[in-house]
N, C-alpha and C positions, 0 to 999 in steps of 0.2 A: 454425587461428590464433584466438585469442583476444584482441579489441582491448580491449574495454569489459567490466566488471560493471554491470549496474544493479541494484539494490536498491527492492524495495517495502520502506517505511518498517511500517504499521501491520501486527501478524498475522508480520513476517519479520524484524524488526529488534528490534521494541519488541512489548508486549502491550496495547493499549489498548481494541481495539474495542469490548473488554466493557465497558468504562470507560464509552466513549463513547453505548454503544446505551442504558446505564441512564440517563445522561444527558439525551437525549431522550428517549425514556419517560417519565420523570420530569416533564422540562417540557412533554411533552402531557398528562400526566396533573394537573400543577398548569393549566393551562389548561382543564379540564374536558373533554380530548379520552379517551374510553374505546378503549384498544388493548392488544394484550398485547405482553408481553414479545418473542415470537417474530416477530412481525410486524416490530416494528419493528427488531431486530434482523436480519432479511433486507435490509431499507431502507439498514442501515448500512454491513452487512458487504462489505469490498471495493469501497466504493462514493465517488466522488468527494463533497466537499459539498456542491456545487451540484448534485448530481441526489439526493441526502439529502433536500434543501429542497424542491427542485423536488416531489416527491415527495408530503410533508409537506405542499405548499401546495394543490396538485391535490386529496388528499383532505379539505382542510379551507381551502375557499377565503376563510373569514372571519378567517380567522389574517392580522393587524393587523400583520406585522413583516416583515421584507425576510430574503435570506439573509449578511448582516451582522450585523443585530441578532440574529439566532435563534443565529449562531454564539456572540456576544458572554455570550447568557440561559444558553447549553447548557454554555456553557466554565466557567461558573459553578458549575456543579453540577457539572461533570466535576473541576473541583480538587477539590473537598471530598471528592469519595469518590476519588481517586487521591492523597489524603495520608497515608496510611501503605501505599502499594503499590507496591512496585520492577518496573517497568514492562518494564525491560531483558530483552534474549533472548540472555544473554552469549557464546554459540557461535556465534552470530548476528552480533554484532558484532566477535567474537575474529576469526571469519572474515571479515570487511570491511577490518579491521584489516591481516591477514596477504597480503590479494590487492593491496591497495591501495599495496603497497612498490610492486612490481611492475609493476601494472596500473592504467589509472585505476578510478574506482569512484563511481558517480553513484546518489544518492538518485532516485529518482522514484515519487511517490508521489499520490494523491488527495484529503492531507491540504493545512491551507491552509500559504504558507510560515512563518506566525509561528507555529504549530503541528511543523512540521518542523524550523524554526531552534532553538526550545526542545527538540525532542529532540536533535537533532544535540549540544546543549552538554551535556544529561544521559548520552549514551552517550561521550560526551568524545572525539567522531572527526571536529572539522572539520578538522583537517588531515591529515585522510584526502580528502576531497572537493575536487574543484576547484568543482563546483557541485553544485543538485539542484534539483529539479523541482517544482513542486505546483499545485494546481488553479488558483491564476489564471495560470500559464502556459501553459494550452492551453484552445482550448475546447470540447472535447468527451474525457471523461472515459472511464477502462477499461469496457467491452470495446474501442474504439475504438483505433487503435494509436501513436495523435498524440503521446502522451507520450511513447514511450521513442523513435520515429521522431524526436521531435525534440532526444533527449537524444543519439543516433548523431550526428546532426547539428552538434551544437554541440561535440560531440568530434572531428569529423571524419574517424568511420569505419564503413566498411560493417555496418550491420545485420544481415549474416547473420554478420559474426565478433563480436556481442553474446552475452551470455549475463545472463539474466534470473532472480531472484531473487524468486519468487514465493509467495505463500501462498493466495489467492481465487480463483476460477474463471473471475471477470475478469479479471481482473491477467493470469491462466495463456494468456488467447484473445487479449489486447489483443499480448501477445508474440509467440504464435507469428504475430497476422496481420502483424508487422511482420517477419517471416522471423527472428527472432532463436530461439536455443534458450533451455529453458526449464526452471529448475529448481524444483519445487513442494514448499515444507519442508509438511509434512504433521504438526504436533508430538501427542503424544498427550494427548487431554484437549480438543482443540482442537474449534471446531463444524467438523463434516465441510463440504470442499468438494469437487466435481467437479475431479479434477486430472487427468482421462484424456486431456489434449490437452496436457501436461508430458513433457517428454523424458525427464525422472530424478524421481525422488519420494522425498524421504527423511525422518525422521521428528527429525534434526538436521543441522544445517550443518558442524557439527563433521567430519562423515562426507563431507565435497565435496573431489576433488579434479579439479584442470583433467582429467585424464586420464580421467576418470569421464563427464566432458559432450562429448569431444574427437569421436568420432565418429557422432554422434546428428547426424539428420537437420536443416536450417533450410529447411527449407521450410515457408511462408506457408499458413495458412490462410484460407479465403475462407469465414469463418461468420458 
């Protein structure tokens, strides 16, 4: 039985991680911090905003800003980069719409609640979601399972009856540690991720059916 579907946001429903990497990288270069794009991409991909900030502040303790101000500064660059970009992943959004007609669907993301709310508006799916969780809602980001367990608790369903859609190695591990089944989205052209812990790997979520995941094991990982 599947009681709920939990969707990651960036890389799963929308594609902005590369834009955020560009924004963070550009801000650091503007601040005189020499770092290559690939390094910043590794800091950003699949990680919650507080963890990204902590990595930056650990690398450069002389940076005189905090998590909130850094979000504002990089968001300004992000909006300029995103101006002429359609960030939606249509097939993933359509799957969420379809599944939500019969089963609760929730977004569980490492992004800020402000960014999630904006993405929900862009996707036009507010009526499909009972709630969403962002980085402000839980103490430890993925791969810690807290965010997914919180979603199950708020829905009043058992974790092992939830199915998670993810694209990042950190998110996949978080879901497995929560004893949930995981579908990994590995889109052609996306930055490769380790999806070996996922129960099912798909190049497009239009290929997903509840039957395709129903028989898979739900044991938690102790990684």
